[in-house]
mmCIF file of the protein (N, C-alpha, C, O) and its ligand, coordinates in Angstrom:
data_MODEL
# 
_entry.id   MODEL 
# 
loop_
_entity.id 
_entity.type 
_entity.pdbx_number_of_molecules 
1 polymer     1 
2 non-polymer 1 
# 
_entity_poly.entity_id                      1 
_entity_poly.type                           'polypeptide(L)' 
_entity_poly.nstd_linkage                   no 
_entity_poly.nstd_monomer                   no 
_entity_poly.pdbx_seq_one_letter_code       MVKRHTLYEYDYPSGKITLKRRLCPRCGRIMAAHENRHSCGYCGYTIYLKSESS 
_entity_poly.pdbx_seq_one_letter_code_can   MVKRHTLYEYDYPSGKITLKRRLCPRCGRIMAAHENRHSCGYCGYTIYLKSESS 
_entity_poly.pdbx_strand_id                 A 
# 
loop_
_entity_poly_seq.entity_id 
_entity_poly_seq.num 
_entity_poly_seq.mon_id 
_entity_poly_seq.hetero 
1 1  MET n 
1 2  VAL n 
1 3  LYS n 
1 4  ARG n 
1 5  HIS n 
1 6  THR n 
1 7  LEU n 
1 8  TYR n 
1 9  GLU n 
1 10 TYR n 
1 11 ASP n 
1 12 TYR n 
1 13 PRO n 
1 14 SER n 
1 15 GLY n 
1 16 LYS n 
1 17 ILE n 
1 18 THR n 
1 19 LEU n 
1 20 LYS n 
1 21 ARG n 
1 22 ARG n 
1 23 LEU n 
1 24 CYS n 
1 25 PRO n 
1 26 ARG n 
1 27 CYS n 
1 28 GLY n 
1 29 ARG n 
1 30 ILE n 
1 31 MET n 
1 32 ALA n 
1 33 ALA n 
1 34 HIS n 
1 35 GLU n 
1 36 ASN n 
1 37 ARG n 
1 38 HIS n 
1 39 SER n 
1 40 CYS n 
1 41 GLY n 
1 42 TYR n 
1 43 CYS n 
1 44 GLY n 
1 45 TYR n 
1 46 THR n 
1 47 ILE n 
1 48 TYR n 
1 49 LEU n 
1 50 LYS n 
1 51 SER n 
1 52 GLU n 
1 53 SER n 
1 54 SER n 
# 
loop_
_struct_asym.id 
_struct_asym.entity_id 
A 1 
B 2 
# 
loop_
_chem_comp.id 
_chem_comp.type 
_chem_comp.mon_nstd_flag 
ALA 'L-peptide linking' y 
ARG 'L-peptide linking' y 
ASN 'L-peptide linking' y 
ASP 'L-peptide linking' y 
CYS 'L-peptide linking' y 
GLU 'L-peptide linking' y 
GLY 'peptide linking'   y 
HIS 'L-peptide linking' y 
ILE 'L-peptide linking' y 
LEU 'L-peptide linking' y 
LYS 'L-peptide linking' y 
MET 'L-peptide linking' y 
PRO 'L-peptide linking' y 
SER 'L-peptide linking' y 
THR 'L-peptide linking' y 
TYR 'L-peptide linking' y 
VAL 'L-peptide linking' y 
ZN  non-polymer         . 
# 
_pdbx_entity_nonpoly.entity_id   2 
_pdbx_entity_nonpoly.name        ? 
_pdbx_entity_nonpoly.comp_id     ZN 
# 
_pdbx_nonpoly_scheme.asym_id         B 
_pdbx_nonpoly_scheme.entity_id       2 
_pdbx_nonpoly_scheme.mon_id          ZN 
_pdbx_nonpoly_scheme.ndb_seq_num     1 
_pdbx_nonpoly_scheme.pdb_seq_num     101 
_pdbx_nonpoly_scheme.auth_seq_num    101 
_pdbx_nonpoly_scheme.pdb_mon_id      ZN 
_pdbx_nonpoly_scheme.auth_mon_id     ZN 
_pdbx_nonpoly_scheme.pdb_strand_id   A 
_pdbx_nonpoly_scheme.pdb_ins_code    . 
# 
loop_
_atom_site.group_PDB 
_atom_site.id 
_atom_site.type_symbol 
_atom_site.label_atom_id 
_atom_site.label_alt_id 
_atom_site.label_comp_id 
_atom_site.label_asym_id 
_atom_site.label_entity_id 
_atom_site.label_seq_id 
_atom_site.pdbx_PDB_ins_code 
_atom_site.Cartn_x 
_atom_site.Cartn_y 
_atom_site.Cartn_z 
_atom_site.occupancy 
_atom_site.B_iso_or_equiv 
_atom_site.pdbx_formal_charge 
_atom_site.auth_seq_id 
_atom_site.auth_comp_id 
_atom_site.auth_asym_id 
_atom_site.auth_atom_id 
_atom_site.pdbx_PDB_model_num 
ATOM   1   N  N  . MET A 1 1  ? -2.274  86.455  -46.616 1.00 0.00 ? 1   MET A N  1 
ATOM   2   C  CA . MET A 1 1  ? -1.036  85.706  -46.395 1.00 0.00 ? 1   MET A CA 1 
ATOM   3   C  C  . MET A 1 1  ? -0.050  86.686  -45.516 1.00 0.00 ? 1   MET A C  1 
ATOM   4   O  O  . MET A 1 1  ? 0.118   87.883  -45.748 1.00 0.00 ? 1   MET A O  1 
ATOM   5   N  N  . VAL A 1 2  ? 0.481   86.037  -44.606 1.00 0.00 ? 2   VAL A N  1 
ATOM   6   C  CA . VAL A 1 2  ? 1.311   86.738  -43.582 1.00 0.00 ? 2   VAL A CA 1 
ATOM   7   C  C  . VAL A 1 2  ? 2.618   86.213  -43.590 1.00 0.00 ? 2   VAL A C  1 
ATOM   8   O  O  . VAL A 1 2  ? 2.802   85.003  -43.463 1.00 0.00 ? 2   VAL A O  1 
ATOM   9   N  N  . LYS A 1 3  ? 3.644   87.106  -43.745 1.00 0.00 ? 3   LYS A N  1 
ATOM   10  C  CA . LYS A 1 3  ? 5.061   86.745  -43.552 1.00 0.00 ? 3   LYS A CA 1 
ATOM   11  C  C  . LYS A 1 3  ? 5.373   86.848  -42.090 1.00 0.00 ? 3   LYS A C  1 
ATOM   12  O  O  . LYS A 1 3  ? 5.062   87.842  -41.434 1.00 0.00 ? 3   LYS A O  1 
ATOM   13  N  N  . ARG A 1 4  ? 5.990   85.807  -41.586 1.00 0.00 ? 4   ARG A N  1 
ATOM   14  C  CA . ARG A 1 4  ? 6.261   85.906  -40.176 1.00 0.00 ? 4   ARG A CA 1 
ATOM   15  C  C  . ARG A 1 4  ? 7.429   86.508  -39.946 1.00 0.00 ? 4   ARG A C  1 
ATOM   16  O  O  . ARG A 1 4  ? 7.561   87.017  -38.833 1.00 0.00 ? 4   ARG A O  1 
ATOM   17  N  N  . HIS A 1 5  ? 8.332   86.585  -40.721 1.00 0.00 ? 5   HIS A N  1 
ATOM   18  C  CA . HIS A 1 5  ? 9.776   86.992  -40.328 1.00 0.00 ? 5   HIS A CA 1 
ATOM   19  C  C  . HIS A 1 5  ? 10.208  88.314  -41.000 1.00 0.00 ? 5   HIS A C  1 
ATOM   20  O  O  . HIS A 1 5  ? 11.366  88.616  -41.288 1.00 0.00 ? 5   HIS A O  1 
ATOM   21  N  N  . THR A 1 6  ? 9.149   89.024  -41.195 1.00 0.00 ? 6   THR A N  1 
ATOM   22  C  CA . THR A 1 6  ? 9.556   90.401  -41.681 1.00 0.00 ? 6   THR A CA 1 
ATOM   23  C  C  . THR A 1 6  ? 9.590   91.388  -40.477 1.00 0.00 ? 6   THR A C  1 
ATOM   24  O  O  . THR A 1 6  ? 9.022   91.144  -39.413 1.00 0.00 ? 6   THR A O  1 
ATOM   25  N  N  . LEU A 1 7  ? 10.203  92.371  -40.693 1.00 0.00 ? 7   LEU A N  1 
ATOM   26  C  CA . LEU A 1 7  ? 10.387  93.339  -39.537 1.00 0.00 ? 7   LEU A CA 1 
ATOM   27  C  C  . LEU A 1 7  ? 9.149   94.175  -39.464 1.00 0.00 ? 7   LEU A C  1 
ATOM   28  O  O  . LEU A 1 7  ? 8.710   94.522  -38.368 1.00 0.00 ? 7   LEU A O  1 
ATOM   29  N  N  . TYR A 1 8  ? 8.557   94.519  -40.608 1.00 0.00 ? 8   TYR A N  1 
ATOM   30  C  CA . TYR A 1 8  ? 7.481   95.497  -40.539 1.00 0.00 ? 8   TYR A CA 1 
ATOM   31  C  C  . TYR A 1 8  ? 6.135   94.650  -41.045 1.00 0.00 ? 8   TYR A C  1 
ATOM   32  O  O  . TYR A 1 8  ? 6.212   93.730  -41.860 1.00 0.00 ? 8   TYR A O  1 
ATOM   33  N  N  . GLU A 1 9  ? 5.086   95.032  -40.530 1.00 0.00 ? 9   GLU A N  1 
ATOM   34  C  CA . GLU A 1 9  ? 3.765   94.466  -40.852 1.00 0.00 ? 9   GLU A CA 1 
ATOM   35  C  C  . GLU A 1 9  ? 2.871   95.622  -41.234 1.00 0.00 ? 9   GLU A C  1 
ATOM   36  O  O  . GLU A 1 9  ? 2.783   96.630  -40.533 1.00 0.00 ? 9   GLU A O  1 
ATOM   37  N  N  . TYR A 1 10 ? 2.183   95.444  -42.410 1.00 0.00 ? 10  TYR A N  1 
ATOM   38  C  CA . TYR A 1 10 ? 1.340   96.389  -42.885 1.00 0.00 ? 10  TYR A CA 1 
ATOM   39  C  C  . TYR A 1 10 ? -0.160  95.934  -42.588 1.00 0.00 ? 10  TYR A C  1 
ATOM   40  O  O  . TYR A 1 10 ? -0.623  94.877  -43.017 1.00 0.00 ? 10  TYR A O  1 
ATOM   41  N  N  . ASP A 1 11 ? -0.807  96.766  -41.875 1.00 0.00 ? 11  ASP A N  1 
ATOM   42  C  CA . ASP A 1 11 ? -2.072  96.566  -41.449 1.00 0.00 ? 11  ASP A CA 1 
ATOM   43  C  C  . ASP A 1 11 ? -3.138  97.185  -42.489 1.00 0.00 ? 11  ASP A C  1 
ATOM   44  O  O  . ASP A 1 11 ? -3.358  98.395  -42.524 1.00 0.00 ? 11  ASP A O  1 
ATOM   45  N  N  . TYR A 1 12 ? -3.707  96.364  -43.235 1.00 0.00 ? 12  TYR A N  1 
ATOM   46  C  CA . TYR A 1 12 ? -4.499  96.905  -44.364 1.00 0.00 ? 12  TYR A CA 1 
ATOM   47  C  C  . TYR A 1 12 ? -5.714  97.756  -44.087 1.00 0.00 ? 12  TYR A C  1 
ATOM   48  O  O  . TYR A 1 12 ? -5.976  98.773  -44.729 1.00 0.00 ? 12  TYR A O  1 
ATOM   49  N  N  . PRO A 1 13 ? -6.513  97.233  -42.990 1.00 0.00 ? 13  PRO A N  1 
ATOM   50  C  CA . PRO A 1 13 ? -7.701  98.001  -42.523 1.00 0.00 ? 13  PRO A CA 1 
ATOM   51  C  C  . PRO A 1 13 ? -7.451  99.401  -42.154 1.00 0.00 ? 13  PRO A C  1 
ATOM   52  O  O  . PRO A 1 13 ? -8.202  100.307 -42.516 1.00 0.00 ? 13  PRO A O  1 
ATOM   53  N  N  . SER A 1 14 ? -6.418  99.585  -41.447 1.00 0.00 ? 14  SER A N  1 
ATOM   54  C  CA . SER A 1 14 ? -6.076  100.987 -40.966 1.00 0.00 ? 14  SER A CA 1 
ATOM   55  C  C  . SER A 1 14 ? -4.981  101.589 -41.558 1.00 0.00 ? 14  SER A C  1 
ATOM   56  O  O  . SER A 1 14 ? -4.699  102.754 -41.281 1.00 0.00 ? 14  SER A O  1 
ATOM   57  N  N  . GLY A 1 15 ? -4.260  100.867 -42.422 1.00 0.00 ? 15  GLY A N  1 
ATOM   58  C  CA . GLY A 1 15 ? -3.319  101.491 -43.297 1.00 0.00 ? 15  GLY A CA 1 
ATOM   59  C  C  . GLY A 1 15 ? -1.994  101.849 -42.553 1.00 0.00 ? 15  GLY A C  1 
ATOM   60  O  O  . GLY A 1 15 ? -1.177  102.637 -43.030 1.00 0.00 ? 15  GLY A O  1 
ATOM   61  N  N  . LYS A 1 16 ? -1.843  101.256 -41.423 1.00 0.00 ? 16  LYS A N  1 
ATOM   62  C  CA . LYS A 1 16 ? -0.756  101.595 -40.619 1.00 0.00 ? 16  LYS A CA 1 
ATOM   63  C  C  . LYS A 1 16 ? 0.424   100.613 -40.926 1.00 0.00 ? 16  LYS A C  1 
ATOM   64  O  O  . LYS A 1 16 ? 0.167   99.481  -41.336 1.00 0.00 ? 16  LYS A O  1 
ATOM   65  N  N  . ILE A 1 17 ? 1.666   101.011 -40.741 1.00 0.00 ? 17  ILE A N  1 
ATOM   66  C  CA . ILE A 1 17 ? 2.863   100.093 -40.766 1.00 0.00 ? 17  ILE A CA 1 
ATOM   67  C  C  . ILE A 1 17 ? 3.479   100.011 -39.379 1.00 0.00 ? 17  ILE A C  1 
ATOM   68  O  O  . ILE A 1 17 ? 3.990   100.992 -38.840 1.00 0.00 ? 17  ILE A O  1 
ATOM   69  N  N  . THR A 1 18 ? 3.416   98.859  -38.845 1.00 0.00 ? 18  THR A N  1 
ATOM   70  C  CA . THR A 1 18 ? 3.916   98.690  -37.527 1.00 0.00 ? 18  THR A CA 1 
ATOM   71  C  C  . THR A 1 18 ? 5.226   97.865  -37.451 1.00 0.00 ? 18  THR A C  1 
ATOM   72  O  O  . THR A 1 18 ? 5.422   96.942  -38.242 1.00 0.00 ? 18  THR A O  1 
ATOM   73  N  N  . LEU A 1 19 ? 6.087   98.192  -36.529 1.00 0.00 ? 19  LEU A N  1 
ATOM   74  C  CA . LEU A 1 19 ? 7.372   97.491  -36.467 1.00 0.00 ? 19  LEU A CA 1 
ATOM   75  C  C  . LEU A 1 19 ? 7.107   96.237  -35.521 1.00 0.00 ? 19  LEU A C  1 
ATOM   76  O  O  . LEU A 1 19 ? 6.845   96.325  -34.322 1.00 0.00 ? 19  LEU A O  1 
ATOM   77  N  N  . LYS A 1 20 ? 7.211   95.116  -36.214 1.00 0.00 ? 20  LYS A N  1 
ATOM   78  C  CA . LYS A 1 20 ? 6.827   93.900  -35.469 1.00 0.00 ? 20  LYS A CA 1 
ATOM   79  C  C  . LYS A 1 20 ? 7.911   93.583  -34.425 1.00 0.00 ? 20  LYS A C  1 
ATOM   80  O  O  . LYS A 1 20 ? 7.582   93.049  -33.366 1.00 0.00 ? 20  LYS A O  1 
ATOM   81  N  N  . ARG A 1 21 ? 9.097   93.870  -34.668 1.00 0.00 ? 21  ARG A N  1 
ATOM   82  C  CA . ARG A 1 21 ? 10.140  93.529  -33.598 1.00 0.00 ? 21  ARG A CA 1 
ATOM   83  C  C  . ARG A 1 21 ? 10.165  94.838  -32.729 1.00 0.00 ? 21  ARG A C  1 
ATOM   84  O  O  . ARG A 1 21 ? 10.225  95.963  -33.225 1.00 0.00 ? 21  ARG A O  1 
ATOM   85  N  N  . ARG A 1 22 ? 10.119  94.601  -31.506 1.00 0.00 ? 22  ARG A N  1 
ATOM   86  C  CA . ARG A 1 22 ? 10.250  95.748  -30.472 1.00 0.00 ? 22  ARG A CA 1 
ATOM   87  C  C  . ARG A 1 22 ? 11.531  95.505  -29.734 1.00 0.00 ? 22  ARG A C  1 
ATOM   88  O  O  . ARG A 1 22 ? 12.089  94.412  -29.644 1.00 0.00 ? 22  ARG A O  1 
ATOM   89  N  N  . LEU A 1 23 ? 11.959  96.689  -29.189 1.00 0.00 ? 23  LEU A N  1 
ATOM   90  C  CA . LEU A 1 23 ? 13.123  96.585  -28.311 1.00 0.00 ? 23  LEU A CA 1 
ATOM   91  C  C  . LEU A 1 23 ? 12.720  96.437  -26.938 1.00 0.00 ? 23  LEU A C  1 
ATOM   92  O  O  . LEU A 1 23 ? 11.733  96.995  -26.458 1.00 0.00 ? 23  LEU A O  1 
ATOM   93  N  N  . CYS A 1 24 ? 13.500  95.677  -26.319 1.00 0.00 ? 24  CYS A N  1 
ATOM   94  C  CA . CYS A 1 24 ? 13.120  95.391  -24.815 1.00 0.00 ? 24  CYS A CA 1 
ATOM   95  C  C  . CYS A 1 24 ? 13.334  96.681  -24.137 1.00 0.00 ? 24  CYS A C  1 
ATOM   96  O  O  . CYS A 1 24 ? 14.350  97.349  -24.328 1.00 0.00 ? 24  CYS A O  1 
ATOM   97  N  N  . PRO A 1 25 ? 12.330  97.055  -23.304 1.00 0.00 ? 25  PRO A N  1 
ATOM   98  C  CA . PRO A 1 25 ? 12.484  98.256  -22.437 1.00 0.00 ? 25  PRO A CA 1 
ATOM   99  C  C  . PRO A 1 25 ? 13.463  97.988  -21.209 1.00 0.00 ? 25  PRO A C  1 
ATOM   100 O  O  . PRO A 1 25 ? 13.910  98.906  -20.522 1.00 0.00 ? 25  PRO A O  1 
ATOM   101 N  N  . ARG A 1 26 ? 13.739  96.718  -21.012 1.00 0.00 ? 26  ARG A N  1 
ATOM   102 C  CA . ARG A 1 26 ? 14.550  96.408  -19.804 1.00 0.00 ? 26  ARG A CA 1 
ATOM   103 C  C  . ARG A 1 26 ? 16.023  96.382  -20.212 1.00 0.00 ? 26  ARG A C  1 
ATOM   104 O  O  . ARG A 1 26 ? 16.866  96.983  -19.546 1.00 0.00 ? 26  ARG A O  1 
ATOM   105 N  N  . CYS A 1 27 ? 16.339  95.664  -21.342 1.00 0.00 ? 27  CYS A N  1 
ATOM   106 C  CA . CYS A 1 27 ? 17.854  95.491  -21.723 1.00 0.00 ? 27  CYS A CA 1 
ATOM   107 C  C  . CYS A 1 27 ? 18.063  96.017  -23.036 1.00 0.00 ? 27  CYS A C  1 
ATOM   108 O  O  . CYS A 1 27 ? 19.208  96.045  -23.487 1.00 0.00 ? 27  CYS A O  1 
ATOM   109 N  N  . GLY A 1 28 ? 17.020  96.469  -23.751 1.00 0.00 ? 28  GLY A N  1 
ATOM   110 C  CA . GLY A 1 28 ? 17.332  97.200  -25.027 1.00 0.00 ? 28  GLY A CA 1 
ATOM   111 C  C  . GLY A 1 28 ? 17.595  96.355  -26.243 1.00 0.00 ? 28  GLY A C  1 
ATOM   112 O  O  . GLY A 1 28 ? 17.883  96.883  -27.317 1.00 0.00 ? 28  GLY A O  1 
ATOM   113 N  N  . ARG A 1 29 ? 17.499  95.001  -26.088 1.00 0.00 ? 29  ARG A N  1 
ATOM   114 C  CA . ARG A 1 29 ? 17.661  94.114  -27.223 1.00 0.00 ? 29  ARG A CA 1 
ATOM   115 C  C  . ARG A 1 29 ? 16.480  93.898  -28.030 1.00 0.00 ? 29  ARG A C  1 
ATOM   116 O  O  . ARG A 1 29 ? 15.388  94.236  -27.575 1.00 0.00 ? 29  ARG A O  1 
ATOM   117 N  N  . ILE A 1 30 ? 16.582  93.336  -29.255 1.00 0.00 ? 30  ILE A N  1 
ATOM   118 C  CA . ILE A 1 30 ? 15.408  93.134  -30.056 1.00 0.00 ? 30  ILE A CA 1 
ATOM   119 C  C  . ILE A 1 30 ? 14.647  91.966  -29.458 1.00 0.00 ? 30  ILE A C  1 
ATOM   120 O  O  . ILE A 1 30 ? 15.204  90.955  -29.030 1.00 0.00 ? 30  ILE A O  1 
ATOM   121 N  N  . MET A 1 31 ? 13.341  92.169  -29.457 1.00 0.00 ? 31  MET A N  1 
ATOM   122 C  CA . MET A 1 31 ? 12.476  91.093  -28.820 1.00 0.00 ? 31  MET A CA 1 
ATOM   123 C  C  . MET A 1 31 ? 12.007  90.136  -29.923 1.00 0.00 ? 31  MET A C  1 
ATOM   124 O  O  . MET A 1 31 ? 11.999  90.426  -31.120 1.00 0.00 ? 31  MET A O  1 
ATOM   125 N  N  . ALA A 1 32 ? 11.648  89.063  -29.444 1.00 0.00 ? 32  ALA A N  1 
ATOM   126 C  CA . ALA A 1 32 ? 11.185  88.080  -30.530 1.00 0.00 ? 32  ALA A CA 1 
ATOM   127 C  C  . ALA A 1 32 ? 9.684   88.260  -30.644 1.00 0.00 ? 32  ALA A C  1 
ATOM   128 O  O  . ALA A 1 32 ? 8.999   88.380  -29.628 1.00 0.00 ? 32  ALA A O  1 
ATOM   129 N  N  . ALA A 1 33 ? 9.141   88.282  -31.906 1.00 0.00 ? 33  ALA A N  1 
ATOM   130 C  CA . ALA A 1 33 ? 7.740   88.709  -32.091 1.00 0.00 ? 33  ALA A CA 1 
ATOM   131 C  C  . ALA A 1 33 ? 6.997   87.345  -32.263 1.00 0.00 ? 33  ALA A C  1 
ATOM   132 O  O  . ALA A 1 33 ? 7.338   86.454  -33.040 1.00 0.00 ? 33  ALA A O  1 
ATOM   133 N  N  . HIS A 1 34 ? 5.905   87.323  -31.395 1.00 0.00 ? 34  HIS A N  1 
ATOM   134 C  CA . HIS A 1 34 ? 4.847   86.189  -31.545 1.00 0.00 ? 34  HIS A CA 1 
ATOM   135 C  C  . HIS A 1 34 ? 3.605   86.753  -31.955 1.00 0.00 ? 34  HIS A C  1 
ATOM   136 O  O  . HIS A 1 34 ? 3.494   87.962  -32.160 1.00 0.00 ? 34  HIS A O  1 
ATOM   137 N  N  . GLU A 1 35 ? 2.574   85.867  -32.098 1.00 0.00 ? 35  GLU A N  1 
ATOM   138 C  CA . GLU A 1 35 ? 1.352   86.369  -32.525 1.00 0.00 ? 35  GLU A CA 1 
ATOM   139 C  C  . GLU A 1 35 ? 0.733   87.340  -31.648 1.00 0.00 ? 35  GLU A C  1 
ATOM   140 O  O  . GLU A 1 35 ? 0.145   88.331  -32.080 1.00 0.00 ? 35  GLU A O  1 
ATOM   141 N  N  . ASN A 1 36 ? 0.859   87.069  -30.439 1.00 0.00 ? 36  ASN A N  1 
ATOM   142 C  CA . ASN A 1 36 ? 0.087   87.994  -29.502 1.00 0.00 ? 36  ASN A CA 1 
ATOM   143 C  C  . ASN A 1 36 ? 0.930   88.518  -28.345 1.00 0.00 ? 36  ASN A C  1 
ATOM   144 O  O  . ASN A 1 36 ? 0.434   88.959  -27.309 1.00 0.00 ? 36  ASN A O  1 
ATOM   145 N  N  . ARG A 1 37 ? 2.234   88.442  -28.590 1.00 0.00 ? 37  ARG A N  1 
ATOM   146 C  CA . ARG A 1 37 ? 3.107   89.021  -27.585 1.00 0.00 ? 37  ARG A CA 1 
ATOM   147 C  C  . ARG A 1 37 ? 4.605   89.151  -28.279 1.00 0.00 ? 37  ARG A C  1 
ATOM   148 O  O  . ARG A 1 37 ? 4.936   88.652  -29.355 1.00 0.00 ? 37  ARG A O  1 
ATOM   149 N  N  . HIS A 1 38 ? 5.403   89.923  -27.417 1.00 0.00 ? 38  HIS A N  1 
ATOM   150 C  CA . HIS A 1 38 ? 6.734   90.045  -27.833 1.00 0.00 ? 38  HIS A CA 1 
ATOM   151 C  C  . HIS A 1 38 ? 7.393   89.680  -26.571 1.00 0.00 ? 38  HIS A C  1 
ATOM   152 O  O  . HIS A 1 38 ? 6.995   90.062  -25.470 1.00 0.00 ? 38  HIS A O  1 
ATOM   153 N  N  . SER A 1 39 ? 8.507   88.861  -26.787 1.00 0.00 ? 39  SER A N  1 
ATOM   154 C  CA . SER A 1 39 ? 9.234   88.383  -25.565 1.00 0.00 ? 39  SER A CA 1 
ATOM   155 C  C  . SER A 1 39 ? 10.705  88.510  -25.843 1.00 0.00 ? 39  SER A C  1 
ATOM   156 O  O  . SER A 1 39 ? 11.199  88.241  -26.938 1.00 0.00 ? 39  SER A O  1 
ATOM   157 N  N  . CYS A 1 40 ? 11.400  88.945  -24.769 1.00 0.00 ? 40  CYS A N  1 
ATOM   158 C  CA . CYS A 1 40 ? 12.756  89.082  -24.844 1.00 0.00 ? 40  CYS A CA 1 
ATOM   159 C  C  . CYS A 1 40 ? 13.592  87.713  -24.346 1.00 0.00 ? 40  CYS A C  1 
ATOM   160 O  O  . CYS A 1 40 ? 13.375  87.152  -23.273 1.00 0.00 ? 40  CYS A O  1 
ATOM   161 N  N  . GLY A 1 41 ? 14.472  87.335  -25.219 1.00 0.00 ? 41  GLY A N  1 
ATOM   162 C  CA . GLY A 1 41 ? 15.016  86.076  -24.952 1.00 0.00 ? 41  GLY A CA 1 
ATOM   163 C  C  . GLY A 1 41 ? 16.192  86.224  -24.025 1.00 0.00 ? 41  GLY A C  1 
ATOM   164 O  O  . GLY A 1 41 ? 16.788  85.224  -23.622 1.00 0.00 ? 41  GLY A O  1 
ATOM   165 N  N  . TYR A 1 42 ? 16.561  87.497  -23.658 1.00 0.00 ? 42  TYR A N  1 
ATOM   166 C  CA . TYR A 1 42 ? 17.693  87.782  -22.817 1.00 0.00 ? 42  TYR A CA 1 
ATOM   167 C  C  . TYR A 1 42 ? 17.277  87.894  -21.376 1.00 0.00 ? 42  TYR A C  1 
ATOM   168 O  O  . TYR A 1 42 ? 17.837  87.214  -20.516 1.00 0.00 ? 42  TYR A O  1 
ATOM   169 N  N  . CYS A 1 43 ? 16.370  88.680  -21.109 1.00 0.00 ? 43  CYS A N  1 
ATOM   170 C  CA . CYS A 1 43 ? 15.939  89.013  -19.703 1.00 0.00 ? 43  CYS A CA 1 
ATOM   171 C  C  . CYS A 1 43 ? 14.534  88.319  -19.413 1.00 0.00 ? 43  CYS A C  1 
ATOM   172 O  O  . CYS A 1 43 ? 14.135  88.200  -18.255 1.00 0.00 ? 43  CYS A O  1 
ATOM   173 N  N  . GLY A 1 44 ? 13.834  87.888  -20.454 1.00 0.00 ? 44  GLY A N  1 
ATOM   174 C  CA . GLY A 1 44 ? 12.600  87.347  -20.263 1.00 0.00 ? 44  GLY A CA 1 
ATOM   175 C  C  . GLY A 1 44 ? 11.500  88.203  -20.106 1.00 0.00 ? 44  GLY A C  1 
ATOM   176 O  O  . GLY A 1 44 ? 10.444  87.774  -19.640 1.00 0.00 ? 44  GLY A O  1 
ATOM   177 N  N  . TYR A 1 45 ? 11.651  89.447  -20.473 1.00 0.00 ? 45  TYR A N  1 
ATOM   178 C  CA . TYR A 1 45 ? 10.636  90.438  -20.407 1.00 0.00 ? 45  TYR A CA 1 
ATOM   179 C  C  . TYR A 1 45 ? 9.583   90.155  -21.550 1.00 0.00 ? 45  TYR A C  1 
ATOM   180 O  O  . TYR A 1 45 ? 9.978   89.826  -22.669 1.00 0.00 ? 45  TYR A O  1 
ATOM   181 N  N  . THR A 1 46 ? 8.345   90.275  -21.284 1.00 0.00 ? 46  THR A N  1 
ATOM   182 C  CA . THR A 1 46 ? 7.209   90.017  -22.188 1.00 0.00 ? 46  THR A CA 1 
ATOM   183 C  C  . THR A 1 46 ? 6.215   91.062  -22.293 1.00 0.00 ? 46  THR A C  1 
ATOM   184 O  O  . THR A 1 46 ? 5.711   91.612  -21.313 1.00 0.00 ? 46  THR A O  1 
ATOM   185 N  N  . ILE A 1 47 ? 5.923   91.343  -23.580 1.00 0.00 ? 47  ILE A N  1 
ATOM   186 C  CA . ILE A 1 47 ? 4.873   92.426  -23.764 1.00 0.00 ? 47  ILE A CA 1 
ATOM   187 C  C  . ILE A 1 47 ? 3.715   91.735  -24.433 1.00 0.00 ? 47  ILE A C  1 
ATOM   188 O  O  . ILE A 1 47 ? 3.874   91.079  -25.462 1.00 0.00 ? 47  ILE A O  1 
ATOM   189 N  N  . TYR A 1 48 ? 2.521   91.889  -23.831 1.00 0.00 ? 48  TYR A N  1 
ATOM   190 C  CA . TYR A 1 48 ? 1.340   91.230  -24.422 1.00 0.00 ? 48  TYR A CA 1 
ATOM   191 C  C  . TYR A 1 48 ? 0.656   92.286  -25.181 1.00 0.00 ? 48  TYR A C  1 
ATOM   192 O  O  . TYR A 1 48 ? 0.481   93.423  -24.743 1.00 0.00 ? 48  TYR A O  1 
ATOM   193 N  N  . LEU A 1 49 ? 0.249   91.840  -26.419 1.00 0.00 ? 49  LEU A N  1 
ATOM   194 C  CA . LEU A 1 49 ? -0.359  92.697  -27.430 1.00 0.00 ? 49  LEU A CA 1 
ATOM   195 C  C  . LEU A 1 49 ? -1.977  92.704  -27.131 1.00 0.00 ? 49  LEU A C  1 
ATOM   196 O  O  . LEU A 1 49 ? -2.497  91.690  -26.666 1.00 0.00 ? 49  LEU A O  1 
ATOM   197 N  N  . LYS A 1 50 ? -2.645  93.712  -27.372 1.00 0.00 ? 50  LYS A N  1 
ATOM   198 C  CA . LYS A 1 50 ? -4.190  93.681  -27.245 1.00 0.00 ? 50  LYS A CA 1 
ATOM   199 C  C  . LYS A 1 50 ? -4.675  92.682  -28.102 1.00 0.00 ? 50  LYS A C  1 
ATOM   200 O  O  . LYS A 1 50 ? -4.256  92.507  -29.246 1.00 0.00 ? 50  LYS A O  1 
ATOM   201 N  N  . SER A 1 51 ? -5.631  91.971  -27.509 1.00 0.00 ? 51  SER A N  1 
ATOM   202 C  CA . SER A 1 51 ? -6.420  90.974  -28.322 1.00 0.00 ? 51  SER A CA 1 
ATOM   203 C  C  . SER A 1 51 ? -7.446  91.635  -29.124 1.00 0.00 ? 51  SER A C  1 
ATOM   204 O  O  . SER A 1 51 ? -7.934  92.692  -28.725 1.00 0.00 ? 51  SER A O  1 
ATOM   205 N  N  . GLU A 1 52 ? -7.818  91.092  -30.236 1.00 0.00 ? 52  GLU A N  1 
ATOM   206 C  CA . GLU A 1 52 ? -8.812  91.771  -30.975 1.00 0.00 ? 52  GLU A CA 1 
ATOM   207 C  C  . GLU A 1 52 ? -10.181 91.350  -30.654 1.00 0.00 ? 52  GLU A C  1 
ATOM   208 O  O  . GLU A 1 52 ? -11.089 91.851  -31.317 1.00 0.00 ? 52  GLU A O  1 
ATOM   209 N  N  . SER A 1 53 ? -10.461 90.505  -29.735 1.00 0.00 ? 53  SER A N  1 
ATOM   210 C  CA . SER A 1 53 ? -11.699 90.090  -29.333 1.00 0.00 ? 53  SER A CA 1 
ATOM   211 C  C  . SER A 1 53 ? -12.349 91.366  -28.570 1.00 0.00 ? 53  SER A C  1 
ATOM   212 O  O  . SER A 1 53 ? -11.714 91.948  -27.691 1.00 0.00 ? 53  SER A O  1 
ATOM   213 N  N  . SER A 1 54 ? -13.480 91.713  -28.907 1.00 0.00 ? 54  SER A N  1 
ATOM   214 C  CA . SER A 1 54 ? -14.176 92.831  -28.308 1.00 0.00 ? 54  SER A CA 1 
ATOM   215 C  C  . SER A 1 54 ? -15.526 92.494  -27.765 1.00 0.00 ? 54  SER A C  1 
ATOM   216 O  O  . SER A 1 54 ? -16.212 93.365  -27.231 1.00 0.00 ? 54  SER A O  1 
HETATM 217 ZN ZN . ZN  B 2 .  ? 15.321  92.197  -22.380 1.00 0.00 2 101 ZN  A ZN 1 
# 
């Protein structure tokens, strides 16, 4: 079960806690978290996360 709107996400296999919401490197605001990317609603900057397909 995944909660979509929490700030932190616990990754069980690796035991890491990651911050889901990232700060935009361009304007410094909190970016919106999506499944495979983070996007900034202010300046449009988008960070694509690594896909898990290998
Ligand atoms: Zn931005």
